[in-house]
N, C-alpha and C positions, 0 to 999 in steps of 0.2 A: 724553741720548742725542746721541752725535755726529751731526755735519751729515750725513755720509755713511750712517749707519744711519737718520737720518731720511728721506734721499732714497730709500733702500731701501724703507723702509716706505711712502712715499708711492706709489712705483711699484707695490708690490704692491697697495695700496688700489685704484690706478688700474685695475690689470688685473682685479682682482675685481670692479670695478663693470662692466667690459666684459664679461667672460666669465660672470659670475654662479655661481660655484661653491657648493655646499651648505656645504662647511667649507673652511678654509685649515689646512695643517699645514707648520710649518717644520722641515725635517729637521736632526738633529744629527749624523747619520753613526754612531750608536751600534750595537751589537749587537742590542740589545733592539729598536730601530726596525726593523733589517733583518728580524728574526724575524717581527715583527708584520706587516711588509708582504709577506713569502713565505708567511705563513699566509693573508693576506687574498687574495692572487693566487690560491693553491691552491683556496680556498674558491670564488672567482669563477671558476675554470677559465682563468684566465689563464695559470697554470703549473701543470705537471704534475709531482709529486715522482718521482723516478727511484730506481732500486733502492737502497735505503739500505746495503745490504751491500757492494756493488761500487763505489757511487758516492754517499757520504754528503754530504748538503746539497747535492745537485745538482738542477737543474730543467730542464724542457723547456718553452720557449715556442714556439707556433706562431703565425705572423703571418698577416695576411690574404693570400691567394694573389696579390693585386695589390700587395702591398707588401713587396717581398723584396729590393729593391737600391736603390742611389741613383738619383734622378731627375734627371740633369744637365739635361734640358731644362726641368725645373719650377724650377731652382735660379738665383736671380736675385742679382746685385750691383747693388745701388741707390745710384748717385752721382748728385750733381747735374748732371754732364757725362757724356754716354754714353761718350766717347772715353776717360775715366778708367778705366771698367771693362774696355774694351778689347773686340776681337773674339773674345777667349779666354773672355768671359763673357756670359751672357745678361743683359740690361739692362732695368731700368724706373726711370723717375724716382722718387725718394723720396716725394713727396707721394702719387702715384698708388699706389706699391706700399702704403703704409701703409693708404690708404682701401681698397683691394681686400683686402687679407688682414685688415684690423680688422673689415670686415663678416663675414668668416667666424667670427671670433673671437667676436663679439657673441653672448653667451648660451650658448657651447658648452660651459661646464663646468657647466650645470644638472645636478643629480644626481650630480656628481662632486666629488672633493676636489681643491683646489689644492694641489700641493707646491712650497714654496719651497727650492730647492737650492742652497746656497752652496758653491762648489768652487774648489779652487786647481789650476791647470795647472802641474806641476812640483813639486820638493819645496817644502814648505810655508815654509822658510826661505831659499830661493834668490833672490837678486836677478834671476834671469833668468826666474822664475815670474810668471805674471800670473792675476788671479783673475776669476771669473765666478760669476753667479747665473742658473740657469734655473729658470723657473716652468713647470710642467707639470701635466698632468691624469693622467699614466700613472705608476702604481706600477713598472711594468716599466721605465721609464726611470729612474727613482729608483734601483733596485736596481742597474742597469748602471752609473749614473754613480757610484754608491759604489764599485764596483769599478775604474772607469776612471779616476778622480780622486781627489785628496784632498779628500774631500766631508765637509762638516758643521761643527761648531763652531771648529776651528782655522781654517778658511778664512774664516768669518765674521768672526773675530778678526783676521786679516789685513786683510781688507777694511775694516774699521773704522780699523786703523792706517795703511793706505795711501791710503785716500780715492777708489778708482777701481775699477770692474769692468765687465765685458762684460754686458750684459743679454740674456738669452736667453728668448724666450716661446714655448711649444710646447703643442700640443694634438693628441691623436690625430683630433679631429673625428669625421667619419663614416666615415674610411678610403675615401673616395670619390677615385678618381684624378682625377675631374673637379674637385675641390675640394681641391686639393693644391698647395702652393708652400713652397719653403724660400728665404726672403728675407733677404738681409745688407745692413746699413746701416753701411759702414767709419766713416764720419765720425762716426756717433752711436755706434759699438762696441756695436751692437746686431744681435740675429737674431730673426725670426720665423718660426716652421715650423708648417705646419698641414697635418693630413690625413695623416699618415704616422707609423707607429709604429716603423718600421726603423731599425736603428743610426744609421748616417751622416746620416740625415734627422732623427733625433729626440733622439739624445745629441748636445745641442749644443756640450758641451766638447770634441768630438772634430773631425771635418773643419771644421765651421762655425767654431767658435772658434779651435782650435788651429792651423787653416790659413788659412781664408780672411779671417777678422778679424785673426788674428796677423799674417799676412803684410803686412798694411796697417800695423798697429802697428810692425812690425819694419822696414819701410821709413823710417818717420818718426823711429824711435829707433835706427837704425843697427845692426840686428841681422838674423838670417836665421830664418825660420820654414819648415820644410821638411818634405816628405813622404819621410822617409828613416829607416831603421833606424840604431841605433848599437851596434857590437860590438866587444868588446875582444878582441885577439888577444895571447895571451901566449907568447912563444917561450922555448925550453928555458933561456935565460939569467934568465927571470924578469922580462923586460921586456915590458910590456903596451902595445901601441899601439891606438888607438881609430880605427875606420873608420865613416864616415857613408855610407849607399849608399841611393839613389833607384831604385826599380822600381814599375812600375804596379801596382795591386792584383792578387793572385792570380798573381804572377810569381815567386813564391820569397822574398819578403822575411822571412817569419816564419821559414822554413827555413834560411835564412843567418843570421838574428839568433841562432838557437839551434843553429847548426852544431856537429857533434862531429867532432872531427879524425879522418882516416882512422887506421887502426891503427898503421902505421909512425910517424906523427907523434906519436899519443898516447905511444906508448913511448919516443920522444925528449924528450917533456915538453911539447909543445904543449897549450895550452888555450884555450877559447874563452869569454868572459864577455857575457852578455846584457844590455844597458842599455836597448833599446828595440827594437820591431819595425815601428815605423810613422812616428812623427813626432819630429823633432828640431828643437830651437831652438838656434842657435849665436849667439855673440857674441863679438867681439874681447876678448882679455884683456889685462892690462897687459904680459904678455909677447910681444904681437903674434901669438900663436896664436889659432885659434877654439876657444872651450870651448862644450860643448855639453851640454844636458839632454834627457831625455826627459820631455815635459810630462806624459805619461800615468803611471797607476799601475797598469794593467793591459793585457790582450791582448783583442782583439776579432779573433779570428783566423778564417780559412776552414777548415771542418771537412773537406771533402771532400779526399781525397788526403793527410791527416795520418795517418801510420801509425808503427809501430816502424821501418820501412826509410828512410821519408822525413824523419821529425822525431820522433826518440825522446824528446827533451826536451819537446816539445810534448804528446805523447801522456801523458808520465808526469805532467805537472801537472793533467791534466783528470779526475783520479780523485775529486776532492773539491771543495766550494764553488765550483762552475762552473755558470753559465746557458748551456745549449745552445740555438739558436733554428734552427728548421726542419729539425732532423735526423730521421732515421727511429729506431723503437725495435725492440728485439727482445721475444720473448716474455716474457722475465724483466724487462723494463722497463729495460733499458740502451740508452745513446744508441748509434746506428749510423750510419755513412755510408761511401759508396763509398771504397775505398781500405783499409779495415780488413780484415784476412785472416780474421778470426775472427767468428762470429756470425750470425744470420740475421734480417733485418727482417721484422717482421710487420705494421708499421704504417709508412706513408710520412709525409713532411714534413707533408701536410695531415691526417693522422689517419685515412687510409684505409686498407683492407687493401692490404699491398703488392702490387701487380701490375708487373712489369718492363714490360708493354706499356704502362703509362701513364707511364713514365719511372723516373728514379732515386727511390731510398728518401730520400736527403737532397737538398735543393734545392742545385744548384750553388753558391750563394752562402750556404749554412748556415753558421752561426758558432758560436763560444764565446767566452764572456766570463769571463776568470779573472784573478785578481790576479798581478801580475808576480812577487811574491815566491814564487809556488808553483813557478817555472820552476827546474830543477835547475842550470841554468847562470847563475842571476841574480847579476850582478854586485853585489859589496858596495858598489861606488861609485855606484850608481844615485841615491841619495839625497843624494850630496855637493852642498852648496850651490854650489860654484863650478863645477860639472859636471866633464866629463872633456875632454882636449885631443885634437883631432881631427888624425890625422897624414895621412889619405887621405880623399878623397870618390869615391864610385863611381856611375858611372851605369850603367843596363842596361835591357833589355827583351827581349821574345820577338822575335827574327828567325830565320826558318828559313835565310836564305842572307844573303850579302854580308858581314855584321859579324862580325869575327873574335872569337876567345875572349876576347882582352882586347888593349887598347891604352891608352897613357899619352899624355896631352896634354902639349904640347911647354911650355906656361906657362899662367897663370891664364886669361888672355884665350882661348886654344884651348880651354881646359877648359869656359869658359862657353858657348862655341859647340858643343862637344860635348853638354854639357847641354840647350842650347837646341834642338839637332837631334835628340834623342831620338826615336826612333818605336818602336813596339811593336804586337804584335796584341792586339786588344781580348779580354777575358776576360768571364766572367759577373757580376764584381763591379759592373758597371754595366748599364743596361737597354739593349737595342739588339743589333745583330748581333754574333756572337762570331767572332774570328778575322781581323777587319779591320785592316790596317795604318794606324795614324793616329799623328801626331806628337804627343808627349806630353812637352814641355819638363820637365826635372827630375822628371817624374812628377807635375807639378803642374796637369795641364791642368783637371781639374775643381776645383781647390783655391786657385788663385792669385786673391787678393781684389781684383786690380786689372790694368791694362794689362800684358800680357807684355813689351811693349817697354820700359816702365818698370821691369819686374822684372829683366829683363836688364841694364839699366844699373846698378840697384841691386847685382846680383850683381859686375859691373865695378868698382864702386867701392871694393871691400875690397883691390884691389890698389895699395897706397899705401906710401909710405916706412915703413919699419919693420915691416911685415906680414910674419908668418912662415906663409904659407898652406899649407894642404895641398895635396899633388900630387892630381891629377884623373885618374882612369881610366875606361874605358868596358868592360863586359863583355857577352857574349852565350854564356849557358849553352845556348842552346836551337839552335844551329847544326844543320843536319842533312846527312847525306851524300847521295849519289845514290840509296840505297836507301830513303830516308825516315826513318832512324832517327837518334837525336840521336848526335853525334859525342862529346860529352863526357859522363862518367858523372854529374857534378853531385853534389848534396847534399855529403856531407862532404868530398868530392874537391875542392870548391871551394876549400878552404884552401891548395891547391897555387897556385892563382893568387893569392890574397890574400899568401901568402908571398913571391911575386916582387914584387908590389907594395910590400910593406914593404921588401924588400931594395933597390927602387928609392928609396924615402923616404931610406934610409940611404946609398944610393950605392954599394951593394955588389953590384948585378946588373947584368948587360948587357942590351943590348937594340938592335934595329935599327931605324934611323930609317927612316919611310916618310911619304909625302905625308899619310896620315891620322893619324899618331901613331907613338909608339915601341911597337913589339912585341917580345916576348921571342923570341929564338931558342929552338928545341925544347930545347936544352942547359940554358937558364936556367930551366926548370921542372922541379921535381922530380916526374917521371913513374913513380917506382918503384913497382912492384906493380901497375900499370894495364895492363890488356889492350888497349892502343892501339897500332895498327900506325902505321909512319913517315908512310905516305901519309894517315892520318886526322889526325896531327898537323899535317902540311903543310897540309890542308886547313882545320883550325882555325886556322891562323895566316897563311893566304892573303889577300892583299888584291888584289881584282878591279879593276883600274885602270878598265876601262871601265865596270863597274857602280857604282863610287864617283863616276865622272863624272857619271852619271846622278844618283846621290844628291846629290851637292854642287850640281847645278843645281836639284833639288827643294828642297834647303835654302835656297837663294837666294830662290826663289818664296816659300817660307813666310816668311821674314824680311820679303819685301817687303810681305807682307799686312798688317804692322804699321805701314807708312808711315814717316812721319818719326820715330815713337817707336822704332823699331829702332835701336840705337846702330851708329854707323859703325864703330866697332873690329870688331863682329862683321862687318860686310859686308867689312871689309879682310881679316879673317882668313879668311873663306870663300873670297876670291878668291885668297888666298896658296896655300890647299890646292888650288884648281882649277888654279892656273898650275903647281904642283908635279906634279899628275896629268897634265897635259898634257905636262910634260917627261918623264916617265916613258914615255909612249906614243911619244914622238919619239925616244927612245934605245932602246925595245924591239926 
């Protein structure tokens, strides 16, 4: 036995002594194992088999009503120095954290099976990929990890070859909100999660490893672990450019990743290829470009709002081999959620007879877990070991006013400031109030595993001689008019904005320089076939100077919150924009 597998075995033995399971099962990722686990969960009531005719091999899981979203206030980054975790994270000293959570783990798996889940984040043979092992007492977690990662024997073989892995220990515990923590130990490359069975809290390969721990790894190793989709845009000439885009959860990431071009673009030969819908790992290549992989193998998407109108590709992939969590069901046992035009729910997400007076049939953060390979727009390059080259990076969020439909950063430093200044209205993907505007840099606020000031400096460090960095853009699909209605149609028509971006990358499209960045003229966008009035287009592309002066002041106060760790280059860039805005007012 290699030293690495010996170390893994010792860790499993140590955890078993602490948690005292009835038995230990090492997962191999096989089809037979998956069938046995599904049968076990159906027998126990953890899964409900759905209509075998309409949804073969699909299951419904209902989580505890107190366990339906990420719990950011109970998610901790445990570094020796509080300042290294930063004001963007909740912190606890490692020794105190281990003692607190290990007391919860003591004896928690009595009567349960301990599952050892070796997994690889990313293509199994990619140098960008990283491996981990999750120990869990939840077969539901095992089933989801099998879909979301490259799990099993091949991952264990890579761990043996590579000699390193991220350790993740998870137990559902008693599902008591008062006994719930998700703790990260970046220097130790380890995670401990107790008391939750919900996706992001329990599938430790996802947000915990692929973002919080990986962002720490990426900083020390010279790459980027980001909360971004990856989409390939193929033009009529057959050229494909890849775009990475960051949006807070439930703000249209999956819809953009699986975008279907509008009819005129489809007829002209435009195609869209899905590489990933949530997480992107990027590393500089020998050619100076950033090359990216999707570390995940599946989609853990938000169900409500997913329909043939909003995301036909997502809906098309959910007809078989899918795990649904916290959706409603129809009389003939089909999954149902708000946004579907057909079907009538008879049971809500808690298994109660559906009563609209008690709320929606599906929880607003209900989910589907499905293999990426089932997506009709799945890119054949998703498994490429070297990844795909990124031409553009896009930041965005929900803003009803102020922020234009799209603008381009003038250079990399400005682009980093644009990402650092991102703000969005909160959604149901996290606990707490919905609709509150909060600053969420690079959509990484809940996921950056270290001080944001250091994170911004890491981003800036990629601008060095020989680098051929992507252009950076910001979009806002959610701007509203005076009547309270969205100005931009969104969905497939978002390709019209991406088309302008890629033309800017190629140097073939015009733009108007403004203090906040370069905006398209109305004539630079292909708006053919849209029922947009000229005044609506003007409003979409309008820069409210006074409003932006207030915004840029708030951005300064936000950067100040990171003290000396906030890079001076971002302060200078912010001041440059403030001066340019003041110049606009003086000449107006």
